[in-house]
PyMOL Python script that loads the backbone (N, CA, C, O; Angstrom):
from pymol import cmd

cmd.read_pdbstr("""\
ATOM      1  N   MET A   1     136.362 -73.672 -62.403  1.00  0.00           N
ATOM      2  CA  MET A   1     136.209 -72.849 -61.218  1.00  0.00           C
ATOM      3  C   MET A   1     134.898 -73.160 -60.492  1.00  0.00           C
ATOM      4  O   MET A   1     134.918 -73.456 -59.297  1.00  0.00           O
ATOM      5  N   CYS A   2     133.765 -73.097 -61.189  1.00  0.00           N
ATOM      6  CA  CYS A   2     132.468 -73.236 -60.521  1.00  0.00           C
ATOM      7  C   CYS A   2     132.092 -74.665 -60.185  1.00  0.00           C
ATOM      8  O   CYS A   2     131.090 -74.892 -59.507  1.00  0.00           O
ATOM      9  N   ARG A   3     132.867 -75.629 -60.638  1.00  0.00           N
ATOM     10  CA  ARG A   3     132.502 -77.004 -60.297  1.00  0.00           C
ATOM     11  C   ARG A   3     132.572 -77.227 -58.794  1.00  0.00           C
ATOM     12  O   ARG A   3     132.054 -78.226 -58.294  1.00  0.00           O
ATOM     13  N   ASN A   4     133.207 -76.309 -58.064  1.00  0.00           N
ATOM     14  CA  ASN A   4     133.309 -76.430 -56.617  1.00  0.00           C
ATOM     15  C   ASN A   4     132.061 -75.946 -55.892  1.00  0.00           C
ATOM     16  O   ASN A   4     131.946 -76.122 -54.679  1.00  0.00           O
ATOM     17  N   ILE A   5     131.136 -75.347 -56.606  1.00  0.00           N
ATOM     18  CA  ILE A   5     129.894 -74.920 -55.970  1.00  0.00           C
ATOM     19  C   ILE A   5     129.013 -76.151 -55.814  1.00  0.00           C
ATOM     20  O   ILE A   5     128.719 -76.842 -56.790  1.00  0.00           O
ATOM     21  N   ARG A   6     128.600 -76.418 -54.598  1.00  0.00           N
ATOM     22  CA  ARG A   6     127.787 -77.588 -54.282  1.00  0.00           C
ATOM     23  C   ARG A   6     126.361 -77.158 -53.958  1.00  0.00           C
ATOM     24  O   ARG A   6     126.111 -76.022 -53.558  1.00  0.00           O
ATOM     25  N   THR A   7     125.441 -78.090 -54.140  1.00  0.00           N
ATOM     26  CA  THR A   7     124.070 -77.847 -53.720  1.00  0.00           C
ATOM     27  C   THR A   7     124.061 -77.659 -52.204  1.00  0.00           C
ATOM     28  O   THR A   7     124.658 -78.451 -51.476  1.00  0.00           O
ATOM     29  N   LEU A   8     123.399 -76.634 -51.740  1.00  0.00           N
ATOM     30  CA  LEU A   8     123.365 -76.325 -50.316  1.00  0.00           C
ATOM     31  C   LEU A   8     121.992 -76.518 -49.698  1.00  0.00           C
ATOM     32  O   LEU A   8     121.855 -76.509 -48.475  1.00  0.00           O
ATOM     33  N   HIS A   9     120.988 -76.690 -50.520  1.00  0.00           N
ATOM     34  CA  HIS A   9     119.609 -76.790 -50.034  1.00  0.00           C
ATOM     35  C   HIS A   9     119.246 -78.218 -49.642  1.00  0.00           C
ATOM     36  O   HIS A   9     119.658 -79.178 -50.293  1.00  0.00           O
ATOM     37  N   ASN A  10     118.484 -78.340 -48.586  1.00  0.00           N
ATOM     38  CA  ASN A  10     117.872 -79.588 -48.127  1.00  0.00           C
ATOM     39  C   ASN A  10     118.893 -80.620 -47.640  1.00  0.00           C
ATOM     40  O   ASN A  10     118.840 -81.793 -48.012  1.00  0.00           O
ATOM     41  N   PHE A  11     119.811 -80.161 -46.811  1.00  0.00           N
ATOM     42  CA  PHE A  11     120.768 -81.054 -46.162  1.00  0.00           C
ATOM     43  C   PHE A  11     120.607 -80.951 -44.658  1.00  0.00           C
ATOM     44  O   PHE A  11     120.202 -79.918 -44.125  1.00  0.00           O
ATOM     45  N   GLU A  12     120.930 -82.033 -43.992  1.00  0.00           N
ATOM     46  CA  GLU A  12     120.929 -82.051 -42.533  1.00  0.00           C
ATOM     47  C   GLU A  12     122.329 -82.444 -42.093  1.00  0.00           C
ATOM     48  O   GLU A  12     122.764 -83.546 -42.428  1.00  0.00           O
ATOM     49  N   PRO A  13     123.039 -81.632 -41.384  1.00  0.00           N
ATOM     50  CA  PRO A  13     122.668 -80.293 -40.926  1.00  0.00           C
ATOM     51  C   PRO A  13     122.657 -79.288 -42.084  1.00  0.00           C
ATOM     52  O   PRO A  13     123.246 -79.519 -43.140  1.00  0.00           O
ATOM     53  N   ALA A  14     121.982 -78.186 -41.853  1.00  0.00           N
ATOM     54  CA  ALA A  14     121.860 -77.148 -42.877  1.00  0.00           C
ATOM     55  C   ALA A  14     123.235 -76.589 -43.236  1.00  0.00           C
ATOM     56  O   ALA A  14     124.194 -76.726 -42.477  1.00  0.00           O
ATOM     57  N   ALA A  15     123.312 -75.960 -44.402  1.00  0.00           N
ATOM     58  CA  ALA A  15     124.566 -75.369 -44.862  1.00  0.00           C
ATOM     59  C   ALA A  15     125.072 -74.351 -43.852  1.00  0.00           C
ATOM     60  O   ALA A  15     124.305 -73.552 -43.313  1.00  0.00           O
ATOM     61  N   SER A  16     126.367 -74.393 -43.606  1.00  0.00           N
ATOM     62  CA  SER A  16     126.986 -73.458 -42.669  1.00  0.00           C
ATOM     63  C   SER A  16     127.273 -72.133 -43.371  1.00  0.00           C
ATOM     64  O   SER A  16     127.240 -72.040 -44.598  1.00  0.00           O
ATOM     65  N   HIS A  17     127.551 -71.125 -42.576  1.00  0.00           N
ATOM     66  CA  HIS A  17     127.932 -69.818 -43.121  1.00  0.00           C
ATOM     67  C   HIS A  17     129.169 -69.969 -44.007  1.00  0.00           C
ATOM     68  O   HIS A  17     129.254 -69.344 -45.064  1.00  0.00           O
ATOM     69  N   ASP A  18     130.124 -70.792 -43.585  1.00  0.00           N
ATOM     70  CA  ASP A  18     131.345 -70.993 -44.364  1.00  0.00           C
ATOM     71  C   ASP A  18     131.050 -71.624 -45.723  1.00  0.00           C
ATOM     72  O   ASP A  18     131.668 -71.252 -46.720  1.00  0.00           O
ATOM     73  N   GLU A  19     130.122 -72.566 -45.776  1.00  0.00           N
ATOM     74  CA  GLU A  19     129.756 -73.190 -47.050  1.00  0.00           C
ATOM     75  C   GLU A  19     129.077 -72.188 -47.981  1.00  0.00           C
ATOM     76  O   GLU A  19     129.342 -72.170 -49.183  1.00  0.00           O
ATOM     77  N   VAL A  20     128.210 -71.365 -47.424  1.00  0.00           N
ATOM     78  CA  VAL A  20     127.520 -70.347 -48.221  1.00  0.00           C
ATOM     79  C   VAL A  20     128.545 -69.342 -48.745  1.00  0.00           C
ATOM     80  O   VAL A  20     128.495 -68.949 -49.911  1.00  0.00           O
ATOM     81  N   HIS A  21     129.471 -68.927 -47.884  1.00  0.00           N
ATOM     82  CA  HIS A  21     130.512 -67.972 -48.288  1.00  0.00           C
ATOM     83  C   HIS A  21     131.397 -68.571 -49.385  1.00  0.00           C
ATOM     84  O   HIS A  21     131.732 -67.882 -50.349  1.00  0.00           O
ATOM     85  N   ALA A  22     131.777 -69.834 -49.250  1.00  0.00           N
ATOM     86  CA  ALA A  22     132.622 -70.480 -50.258  1.00  0.00           C
ATOM     87  C   ALA A  22     131.918 -70.541 -51.612  1.00  0.00           C
ATOM     88  O   ALA A  22     132.546 -70.329 -52.649  1.00  0.00           O
ATOM     89  N   ALA A  23     130.627 -70.828 -51.606  1.00  0.00           N
ATOM     90  CA  ALA A  23     129.864 -70.867 -52.857  1.00  0.00           C
ATOM     91  C   ALA A  23     129.790 -69.471 -53.477  1.00  0.00           C
ATOM     92  O   ALA A  23     129.934 -69.325 -54.690  1.00  0.00           O
ATOM     93  N   ALA A  24     129.566 -68.449 -52.656  1.00  0.00           N
ATOM     94  CA  ALA A  24     129.516 -67.073 -53.152  1.00  0.00           C
ATOM     95  C   ALA A  24     130.869 -66.665 -53.733  1.00  0.00           C
ATOM     96  O   ALA A  24     130.928 -66.018 -54.778  1.00  0.00           O
ATOM     97  N   LEU A  25     131.939 -67.037 -53.066  1.00  0.00           N
ATOM     98  CA  LEU A  25     133.284 -66.726 -53.547  1.00  0.00           C
ATOM     99  C   LEU A  25     133.535 -67.380 -54.904  1.00  0.00           C
ATOM    100  O   LEU A  25     134.054 -66.730 -55.812  1.00  0.00           O
ATOM    101  N   GLN A  26     133.177 -68.648 -55.055  1.00  0.00           N
ATOM    102  CA  GLN A  26     133.359 -69.330 -56.335  1.00  0.00           C
ATOM    103  C   GLN A  26     132.537 -68.664 -57.436  1.00  0.00           C
ATOM    104  O   GLN A  26     133.003 -68.522 -58.566  1.00  0.00           O
ATOM    105  N   TYR A  27     131.329 -68.264 -57.106  1.00  0.00           N
ATOM    106  CA  TYR A  27     130.474 -67.600 -58.086  1.00  0.00           C
ATOM    107  C   TYR A  27     131.097 -66.284 -58.549  1.00  0.00           C
ATOM    108  O   TYR A  27     131.170 -66.017 -59.748  1.00  0.00           O
ATOM    109  N   VAL A  28     131.541 -65.469 -57.604  1.00  0.00           N
ATOM    110  CA  VAL A  28     132.133 -64.171 -57.955  1.00  0.00           C
ATOM    111  C   VAL A  28     133.423 -64.374 -58.748  1.00  0.00           C
ATOM    112  O   VAL A  28     133.687 -63.641 -59.700  1.00  0.00           O
ATOM    113  N   ARG A  29     134.217 -65.355 -58.364  1.00  0.00           N
ATOM    114  CA  ARG A  29     135.444 -65.649 -59.120  1.00  0.00           C
ATOM    115  C   ARG A  29     135.116 -65.986 -60.574  1.00  0.00           C
ATOM    116  O   ARG A  29     135.796 -65.527 -61.492  1.00  0.00           O
ATOM    117  N   LYS A  30     134.079 -66.785 -60.776  1.00  0.00           N
ATOM    118  CA  LYS A  30     133.691 -67.172 -62.128  1.00  0.00           C
ATOM    119  C   LYS A  30     133.213 -65.968 -62.924  1.00  0.00           C
ATOM    120  O   LYS A  30     133.630 -65.775 -64.066  1.00  0.00           O
ATOM    121  N   ILE A  31     132.354 -65.168 -62.342  1.00  0.00           N
ATOM    122  CA  ILE A  31     131.810 -63.999 -63.024  1.00  0.00           C
ATOM    123  C   ILE A  31     132.913 -62.992 -63.337  1.00  0.00           C
ATOM    124  O   ILE A  31     132.947 -62.423 -64.428  1.00  0.00           O
ATOM    125  N   ALA A  32     133.824 -62.771 -62.367  1.00  0.00           N
ATOM    126  CA  ALA A  32     134.903 -61.800 -62.550  1.00  0.00           C
ATOM    127  C   ALA A  32     136.003 -62.336 -63.466  1.00  0.00           C
ATOM    128  O   ALA A  32     136.765 -61.561 -64.044  1.00  0.00           O
ATOM    129  N   GLY A  33     136.084 -63.652 -63.598  1.00  0.00           N
ATOM    130  CA  GLY A  33     137.111 -64.233 -64.446  1.00  0.00           C
ATOM    131  C   GLY A  33     138.480 -64.260 -63.796  1.00  0.00           C
ATOM    132  O   GLY A  33     139.498 -64.349 -64.482  1.00  0.00           O
ATOM    133  N   THR A  34     138.506 -64.185 -62.478  1.00  0.00           N
ATOM    134  CA  THR A  34     139.778 -64.188 -61.767  1.00  0.00           C
ATOM    135  C   THR A  34     139.613 -64.788 -60.380  1.00  0.00           C
ATOM    136  O   THR A  34     138.555 -64.671 -59.761  1.00  0.00           O
ATOM    137  N   THR A  35     140.659 -65.425 -59.907  1.00  0.00           N
ATOM    138  CA  THR A  35     140.620 -65.939 -58.538  1.00  0.00           C
ATOM    139  C   THR A  35     141.188 -64.930 -57.556  1.00  0.00           C
ATOM    140  O   THR A  35     140.930 -65.014 -56.355  1.00  0.00           O
ATOM    141  N   LYS A  36     141.965 -63.970 -58.065  1.00  0.00           N
ATOM    142  CA  LYS A  36     142.548 -62.944 -57.204  1.00  0.00           C
ATOM    143  C   LYS A  36     142.399 -61.598 -57.896  1.00  0.00           C
ATOM    144  O   LYS A  36     143.096 -61.323 -58.872  1.00  0.00           O
ATOM    145  N   PRO A  37     141.500 -60.758 -57.403  1.00  0.00           N
ATOM    146  CA  PRO A  37     141.301 -59.463 -58.055  1.00  0.00           C
ATOM    147  C   PRO A  37     142.479 -58.524 -57.791  1.00  0.00           C
ATOM    148  O   PRO A  37     143.241 -58.710 -56.842  1.00  0.00           O
ATOM    149  N   SER A  38     142.608 -57.530 -58.634  1.00  0.00           N
ATOM    150  CA  SER A  38     143.634 -56.511 -58.429  1.00  0.00           C
ATOM    151  C   SER A  38     143.269 -55.681 -57.201  1.00  0.00           C
ATOM    152  O   SER A  38     142.136 -55.727 -56.723  1.00  0.00           O
ATOM    153  N   LYS A  39     144.230 -54.933 -56.703  1.00  0.00           N
ATOM    154  CA  LYS A  39     143.963 -54.070 -55.542  1.00  0.00           C
ATOM    155  C   LYS A  39     142.856 -53.071 -55.853  1.00  0.00           C
ATOM    156  O   LYS A  39     142.067 -52.720 -54.975  1.00  0.00           O
ATOM    157  N   ALA A  40     142.797 -52.619 -57.087  1.00  0.00           N
ATOM    158  CA  ALA A  40     141.768 -51.651 -57.486  1.00  0.00           C
ATOM    159  C   ALA A  40     140.370 -52.267 -57.447  1.00  0.00           C
ATOM    160  O   ALA A  40     139.386 -51.552 -57.252  1.00  0.00           O
ATOM    161  N   ASN A  41     140.272 -53.588 -57.628  1.00  0.00           N
ATOM    162  CA  ASN A  41     138.972 -54.261 -57.660  1.00  0.00           C
ATOM    163  C   ASN A  41     138.650 -55.043 -56.391  1.00  0.00           C
ATOM    164  O   ASN A  41     137.557 -55.599 -56.274  1.00  0.00           O
ATOM    165  N   GLN A  42     139.574 -55.096 -55.445  1.00  0.00           N
ATOM    166  CA  GLN A  42     139.398 -55.929 -54.260  1.00  0.00           C
ATOM    167  C   GLN A  42     138.140 -55.567 -53.467  1.00  0.00           C
ATOM    168  O   GLN A  42     137.405 -56.456 -53.037  1.00  0.00           O
ATOM    169  N   GLU A  43     137.890 -54.277 -53.271  1.00  0.00           N
ATOM    170  CA  GLU A  43     136.725 -53.858 -52.487  1.00  0.00           C
ATOM    171  C   GLU A  43     135.420 -54.283 -53.152  1.00  0.00           C
ATOM    172  O   GLU A  43     134.521 -54.798 -52.488  1.00  0.00           O
ATOM    173  N   ALA A  44     135.318 -54.067 -54.456  1.00  0.00           N
ATOM    174  CA  ALA A  44     134.102 -54.461 -55.182  1.00  0.00           C
ATOM    175  C   ALA A  44     133.939 -55.977 -55.144  1.00  0.00           C
ATOM    176  O   ALA A  44     132.824 -56.471 -54.973  1.00  0.00           O
ATOM    177  N   PHE A  45     135.025 -56.718 -55.299  1.00  0.00           N
ATOM    178  CA  PHE A  45     135.021 -58.177 -55.263  1.00  0.00           C
ATOM    179  C   PHE A  45     134.528 -58.671 -53.908  1.00  0.00           C
ATOM    180  O   PHE A  45     133.635 -59.516 -53.837  1.00  0.00           O
ATOM    181  N   ASP A  46     135.111 -58.144 -52.831  1.00  0.00           N
ATOM    182  CA  ASP A  46     134.725 -58.550 -51.474  1.00  0.00           C
ATOM    183  C   ASP A  46     133.277 -58.197 -51.167  1.00  0.00           C
ATOM    184  O   ASP A  46     132.562 -58.973 -50.534  1.00  0.00           O
ATOM    185  N   ARG A  47     132.849 -57.021 -51.618  1.00  0.00           N
ATOM    186  CA  ARG A  47     131.473 -56.597 -51.380  1.00  0.00           C
ATOM    187  C   ARG A  47     130.499 -57.537 -52.109  1.00  0.00           C
ATOM    188  O   ARG A  47     129.460 -57.903 -51.559  1.00  0.00           O
ATOM    189  N   ALA A  48     130.834 -57.918 -53.332  1.00  0.00           N
ATOM    190  CA  ALA A  48     129.979 -58.832 -54.092  1.00  0.00           C
ATOM    191  C   ALA A  48     129.882 -60.185 -53.384  1.00  0.00           C
ATOM    192  O   ALA A  48     128.791 -60.744 -53.272  1.00  0.00           O
ATOM    193  N   VAL A  49     131.001 -60.712 -52.911  1.00  0.00           N
ATOM    194  CA  VAL A  49     130.978 -61.992 -52.192  1.00  0.00           C
ATOM    195  C   VAL A  49     130.083 -61.879 -50.963  1.00  0.00           C
ATOM    196  O   VAL A  49     129.259 -62.759 -50.712  1.00  0.00           O
ATOM    197  N   HIS A  50     130.240 -60.809 -50.204  1.00  0.00           N
ATOM    198  CA  HIS A  50     129.446 -60.616 -48.990  1.00  0.00           C
ATOM    199  C   HIS A  50     127.949 -60.541 -49.324  1.00  0.00           C
ATOM    200  O   HIS A  50     127.134 -61.200 -48.679  1.00  0.00           O
ATOM    201  N   GLU A  51     127.597 -59.746 -50.320  1.00  0.00           N
ATOM    202  CA  GLU A  51     126.189 -59.569 -50.666  1.00  0.00           C
ATOM    203  C   GLU A  51     125.573 -60.853 -51.223  1.00  0.00           C
ATOM    204  O   GLU A  51     124.433 -61.182 -50.896  1.00  0.00           O
ATOM    205  N   ILE A  52     126.305 -61.567 -52.047  1.00  0.00           N
ATOM    206  CA  ILE A  52     125.785 -62.814 -52.609  1.00  0.00           C
ATOM    207  C   ILE A  52     125.616 -63.858 -51.516  1.00  0.00           C
ATOM    208  O   ILE A  52     124.627 -64.591 -51.505  1.00  0.00           O
ATOM    209  N   ALA A  53     126.571 -63.932 -50.598  1.00  0.00           N
ATOM    210  CA  ALA A  53     126.448 -64.867 -49.473  1.00  0.00           C
ATOM    211  C   ALA A  53     125.226 -64.513 -48.625  1.00  0.00           C
ATOM    212  O   ALA A  53     124.493 -65.401 -48.189  1.00  0.00           O
ATOM    213  N   HIS A  54     125.010 -63.235 -48.396  1.00  0.00           N
ATOM    214  CA  HIS A  54     123.864 -62.777 -47.595  1.00  0.00           C
ATOM    215  C   HIS A  54     122.543 -63.174 -48.262  1.00  0.00           C
ATOM    216  O   HIS A  54     121.659 -63.733 -47.613  1.00  0.00           O
ATOM    217  N   ILE A  55     122.415 -62.889 -49.535  1.00  0.00           N
ATOM    218  CA  ILE A  55     121.196 -63.214 -50.276  1.00  0.00           C
ATOM    219  C   ILE A  55     121.008 -64.726 -50.366  1.00  0.00           C
ATOM    220  O   ILE A  55     119.885 -65.222 -50.266  1.00  0.00           O
ATOM    221  N   THR A  56     122.099 -65.455 -50.554  1.00  0.00           N
ATOM    222  CA  THR A  56     122.013 -66.914 -50.617  1.00  0.00           C
ATOM    223  C   THR A  56     121.491 -67.469 -49.299  1.00  0.00           C
ATOM    224  O   THR A  56     120.681 -68.396 -49.291  1.00  0.00           O
ATOM    225  N   GLY A  57     121.947 -66.911 -48.194  1.00  0.00           N
ATOM    226  CA  GLY A  57     121.447 -67.329 -46.884  1.00  0.00           C
ATOM    227  C   GLY A  57     119.946 -67.146 -46.774  1.00  0.00           C
ATOM    228  O   GLY A  57     119.242 -68.024 -46.275  1.00  0.00           O
ATOM    229  N   HIS A  58     119.453 -65.998 -47.243  1.00  0.00           N
ATOM    230  CA  HIS A  58     118.004 -65.757 -47.238  1.00  0.00           C
ATOM    231  C   HIS A  58     117.274 -66.757 -48.128  1.00  0.00           C
ATOM    232  O   HIS A  58     116.222 -67.278 -47.759  1.00  0.00           O
ATOM    233  N   LEU A  59     117.837 -67.017 -49.294  1.00  0.00           N
ATOM    234  CA  LEU A  59     117.222 -67.975 -50.207  1.00  0.00           C
ATOM    235  C   LEU A  59     117.107 -69.343 -49.545  1.00  0.00           C
ATOM    236  O   LEU A  59     116.046 -69.965 -49.592  1.00  0.00           O
ATOM    237  N   LEU A  60     118.175 -69.812 -48.936  1.00  0.00           N
ATOM    238  CA  LEU A  60     118.159 -71.131 -48.300  1.00  0.00           C
ATOM    239  C   LEU A  60     117.154 -71.190 -47.153  1.00  0.00           C
ATOM    240  O   LEU A  60     116.527 -72.226 -46.931  1.00  0.00           O
ATOM    241  N   GLU A  61     116.997 -70.090 -46.426  1.00  0.00           N
ATOM    242  CA  GLU A  61     116.018 -70.048 -45.339  1.00  0.00           C
ATOM    243  C   GLU A  61     114.586 -70.102 -45.871  1.00  0.00           C
ATOM    244  O   GLU A  61     113.701 -70.666 -45.227  1.00  0.00           O
ATOM    245  N   ASP A  62     114.362 -69.515 -47.049  1.00  0.00           N
ATOM    246  CA  ASP A  62     113.011 -69.392 -47.586  1.00  0.00           C
ATOM    247  C   ASP A  62     112.559 -70.586 -48.426  1.00  0.00           C
ATOM    248  O   ASP A  62     111.359 -70.796 -48.606  1.00  0.00           O
ATOM    249  N   LEU A  63     113.505 -71.367 -48.939  1.00  0.00           N
ATOM    250  CA  LEU A  63     113.128 -72.506 -49.777  1.00  0.00           C
ATOM    251  C   LEU A  63     112.393 -73.564 -48.963  1.00  0.00           C
ATOM    252  O   LEU A  63     112.723 -73.812 -47.803  1.00  0.00           O
ATOM    253  N   VAL A  64     111.405 -74.176 -49.577  1.00  0.00           N
ATOM    254  CA  VAL A  64     110.621 -75.227 -48.943  1.00  0.00           C
ATOM    255  C   VAL A  64     110.986 -76.546 -49.613  1.00  0.00           C
ATOM    256  O   VAL A  64     110.958 -76.659 -50.838  1.00  0.00           O
ATOM    257  N   ALA A  65     111.327 -77.534 -48.804  1.00  0.00           N
ATOM    258  CA  ALA A  65     111.673 -78.853 -49.336  1.00  0.00           C
ATOM    259  C   ALA A  65     110.477 -79.781 -49.210  1.00  0.00           C
ATOM    260  O   ALA A  65     109.779 -79.781 -48.196  1.00  0.00           O
ATOM    261  N   VAL A  66     110.249 -80.569 -50.250  1.00  0.00           N
ATOM    262  CA  VAL A  66     109.150 -81.533 -50.218  1.00  0.00           C
ATOM    263  C   VAL A  66     109.668 -82.947 -49.960  1.00  0.00           C
ATOM    264  O   VAL A  66     108.888 -83.881 -49.775  1.00  0.00           O
ATOM    265  N   THR A  67     110.979 -83.088 -49.951  1.00  0.00           N
ATOM    266  CA  THR A  67     111.593 -84.389 -49.662  1.00  0.00           C
ATOM    267  C   THR A  67     112.366 -84.292 -48.358  1.00  0.00           C
ATOM    268  O   THR A  67     112.721 -83.192 -47.935  1.00  0.00           O
ATOM    269  N   PRO A  68     112.633 -85.414 -47.715  1.00  0.00           N
ATOM    270  CA  PRO A  68     113.407 -85.378 -46.476  1.00  0.00           C
ATOM    271  C   PRO A  68     114.818 -84.857 -46.737  1.00  0.00           C
ATOM    272  O   PRO A  68     115.352 -85.035 -47.832  1.00  0.00           O
ATOM    273  N   PRO A  69     115.421 -84.219 -45.744  1.00  0.00           N
ATOM    274  CA  PRO A  69     116.787 -83.714 -45.916  1.00  0.00           C
ATOM    275  C   PRO A  69     117.767 -84.847 -46.224  1.00  0.00           C
ATOM    276  O   PRO A  69     117.626 -85.966 -45.732  1.00  0.00           O
ATOM    277  N   LYS A  70     118.758 -84.527 -47.048  1.00  0.00           N
ATOM    278  CA  LYS A  70     119.789 -85.502 -47.398  1.00  0.00           C
ATOM    279  C   LYS A  70     120.875 -85.500 -46.328  1.00  0.00           C
ATOM    280  O   LYS A  70     121.120 -84.492 -45.665  1.00  0.00           O
ATOM    281  N   ASN A  71     121.515 -86.649 -46.181  1.00  0.00           N
ATOM    282  CA  ASN A  71     122.617 -86.793 -45.240  1.00  0.00           C
ATOM    283  C   ASN A  71     123.912 -86.430 -45.963  1.00  0.00           C
ATOM    284  O   ASN A  71     124.202 -86.976 -47.027  1.00  0.00           O
ATOM    285  N   ARG A  72     124.687 -85.518 -45.394  1.00  0.00           N
ATOM    286  CA  ARG A  72     125.909 -85.045 -46.043  1.00  0.00           C
ATOM    287  C   ARG A  72     126.914 -86.160 -46.299  1.00  0.00           C
ATOM    288  O   ARG A  72     127.506 -86.235 -47.375  1.00  0.00           O
ATOM    289  N   GLU A  73     127.104 -87.023 -45.309  1.00  0.00           N
ATOM    290  CA  GLU A  73     128.098 -88.093 -45.453  1.00  0.00           C
ATOM    291  C   GLU A  73     127.690 -89.085 -46.540  1.00  0.00           C
ATOM    292  O   GLU A  73     128.527 -89.534 -47.323  1.00  0.00           O
ATOM    293  N   GLU A  74     126.405 -89.424 -46.584  1.00  0.00           N
ATOM    294  CA  GLU A  74     125.922 -90.344 -47.611  1.00  0.00           C
ATOM    295  C   GLU A  74     126.078 -89.744 -49.004  1.00  0.00           C
ATOM    296  O   GLU A  74     126.488 -90.437 -49.935  1.00  0.00           O
ATOM    297  N   GLU A  75     125.756 -88.464 -49.152  1.00  0.00           N
ATOM    298  CA  GLU A  75     125.882 -87.801 -50.450  1.00  0.00           C
ATOM    299  C   GLU A  75     127.343 -87.697 -50.870  1.00  0.00           C
ATOM    300  O   GLU A  75     127.653 -87.852 -52.051  1.00  0.00           O
ATOM    301  N   ALA A  76     128.242 -87.438 -49.930  1.00  0.00           N
ATOM    302  CA  ALA A  76     129.676 -87.374 -50.241  1.00  0.00           C
ATOM    303  C   ALA A  76     130.186 -88.736 -50.682  1.00  0.00           C
ATOM    304  O   ALA A  76     130.987 -88.827 -51.613  1.00  0.00           O
ATOM    305  N   ALA A  77     129.727 -89.802 -50.020  1.00  0.00           N
ATOM    306  CA  ALA A  77     130.137 -91.156 -50.399  1.00  0.00           C
ATOM    307  C   ALA A  77     129.650 -91.493 -51.808  1.00  0.00           C
ATOM    308  O   ALA A  77     130.376 -92.112 -52.586  1.00  0.00           O
ATOM    309  N   LYS A  78     128.422 -91.088 -52.135  1.00  0.00           N
ATOM    310  CA  LYS A  78     127.893 -91.318 -53.482  1.00  0.00           C
ATOM    311  C   LYS A  78     128.731 -90.569 -54.527  1.00  0.00           C
ATOM    312  O   LYS A  78     129.035 -91.110 -55.590  1.00  0.00           O
ATOM    313  N   ALA A  79     129.100 -89.330 -54.217  1.00  0.00           N
ATOM    314  CA  ALA A  79     129.901 -88.527 -55.146  1.00  0.00           C
ATOM    315  C   ALA A  79     131.273 -89.156 -55.361  1.00  0.00           C
ATOM    316  O   ALA A  79     131.775 -89.194 -56.484  1.00  0.00           O
ATOM    317  N   ARG A  80     131.880 -89.652 -54.278  1.00  0.00           N
ATOM    318  CA  ARG A  80     133.178 -90.326 -54.412  1.00  0.00           C
ATOM    319  C   ARG A  80     133.047 -91.571 -55.277  1.00  0.00           C
ATOM    320  O   ARG A  80     133.895 -91.825 -56.132  1.00  0.00           O
ATOM    321  N   ALA A  81     131.995 -92.344 -55.063  1.00  0.00           N
ATOM    322  CA  ALA A  81     131.781 -93.561 -55.849  1.00  0.00           C
ATOM    323  C   ALA A  81     131.591 -93.225 -57.330  1.00  0.00           C
ATOM    324  O   ALA A  81     132.106 -93.931 -58.198  1.00  0.00           O
ATOM    325  N   ARG A  82     130.849 -92.146 -57.622  1.00  0.00           N
ATOM    326  CA  ARG A  82     130.659 -91.734 -59.020  1.00  0.00           C
ATOM    327  C   ARG A  82     131.987 -91.317 -59.647  1.00  0.00           C
ATOM    328  O   ARG A  82     132.259 -91.637 -60.804  1.00  0.00           O
ATOM    329  N   ALA A  83     132.814 -90.603 -58.881  1.00  0.00           N
ATOM    330  CA  ALA A  83     134.107 -90.164 -59.395  1.00  0.00           C
ATOM    331  C   ALA A  83     135.017 -91.346 -59.686  1.00  0.00           C
ATOM    332  O   ALA A  83     135.711 -91.351 -60.703  1.00  0.00           O
ATOM    333  N   VAL A  84     135.028 -92.340 -58.817  1.00  0.00           N
ATOM    334  CA  VAL A  84     135.841 -93.532 -59.035  1.00  0.00           C
ATOM    335  C   VAL A  84     135.326 -94.305 -60.250  1.00  0.00           C
ATOM    336  O   VAL A  84     136.106 -94.744 -61.095  1.00  0.00           O
ATOM    337  N   ALA A  85     134.005 -94.465 -60.326  1.00  0.00           N
ATOM    338  CA  ALA A  85     133.409 -95.204 -61.447  1.00  0.00           C
ATOM    339  C   ALA A  85     133.686 -94.523 -62.789  1.00  0.00           C
ATOM    340  O   ALA A  85     133.810 -95.199 -63.811  1.00  0.00           O
ATOM    341  N   SER A  86     133.782 -93.206 -62.793  1.00  0.00           N
ATOM    342  CA  SER A  86     134.029 -92.481 -64.047  1.00  0.00           C
ATOM    343  C   SER A  86     135.493 -92.514 -64.455  1.00  0.00           C
ATOM    344  O   SER A  86     135.842 -92.134 -65.572  1.00  0.00           O
ATOM    345  N   GLY A  87     136.351 -92.971 -63.540  1.00  0.00           N
ATOM    346  CA  GLY A  87     137.775 -93.022 -63.843  1.00  0.00           C
ATOM    347  C   GLY A  87     138.533 -91.763 -63.506  1.00  0.00           C
ATOM    348  O   GLY A  87     139.736 -91.676 -63.748  1.00  0.00           O
ATOM    349  N   ARG A  88     137.832 -90.766 -62.940  1.00  0.00           N
ATOM    350  CA  ARG A  88     138.504 -89.519 -62.576  1.00  0.00           C
ATOM    351  C   ARG A  88     139.455 -89.704 -61.411  1.00  0.00           C
ATOM    352  O   ARG A  88     140.471 -89.015 -61.317  1.00  0.00           O
ATOM    353  N   TYR A  89     139.135 -90.623 -60.532  1.00  0.00           N
ATOM    354  CA  TYR A  89     139.951 -90.886 -59.353  1.00  0.00           C
ATOM    355  C   TYR A  89     140.112 -92.377 -59.198  1.00  0.00           C
ATOM    356  O   TYR A  89     139.247 -93.155 -59.600  1.00  0.00           O
ATOM    357  N   SER A  90     141.216 -92.766 -58.616  1.00  0.00           N
ATOM    358  CA  SER A  90     141.413 -94.179 -58.329  1.00  0.00           C
ATOM    359  C   SER A  90     141.250 -94.401 -56.842  1.00  0.00           C
ATOM    360  O   SER A  90     141.415 -93.476 -56.046  1.00  0.00           O
ATOM    361  N   VAL A  91     140.931 -95.607 -56.471  1.00  0.00           N
ATOM    362  CA  VAL A  91     140.787 -95.960 -55.068  1.00  0.00           C
ATOM    363  C   VAL A  91     142.190 -96.170 -54.516  1.00  0.00           C
ATOM    364  O   VAL A  91     142.955 -96.986 -55.030  1.00  0.00           O
ATOM    365  N   ALA A  92     142.516 -95.432 -53.476  1.00  0.00           N
ATOM    366  CA  ALA A  92     143.878 -95.542 -52.897  1.00  0.00           C
ATOM    367  C   ALA A  92     143.889 -96.426 -51.688  1.00  0.00           C
ATOM    368  O   ALA A  92     144.941 -96.629 -51.081  1.00  0.00           O
TER     369      ALA A  92
END
""", "prot")
cmd.dss("prot")
cmd.show_as("cartoon", "prot")
cmd.util.cbc("prot")
cmd.orient("prot")
């Protein structure tokens, strides 16, 4: 579940609201142990995602980077190359 959470700090362009929300959703899913909460837990689940996304946004704004921002496309290409080299994916 949580392997989908990506590093969001020190990228150009900066992480979008949607990326922060997706990371918060994955985190809450992992902690709750479910991808779809029951109706009784939906409000608490949604509130947790919202609050974690909000706090994560503040964290990303406050962090100071000492290295130049990474390029998203270059980092994605590196990740794809690592996945192919490990045998997890084949080149199509």
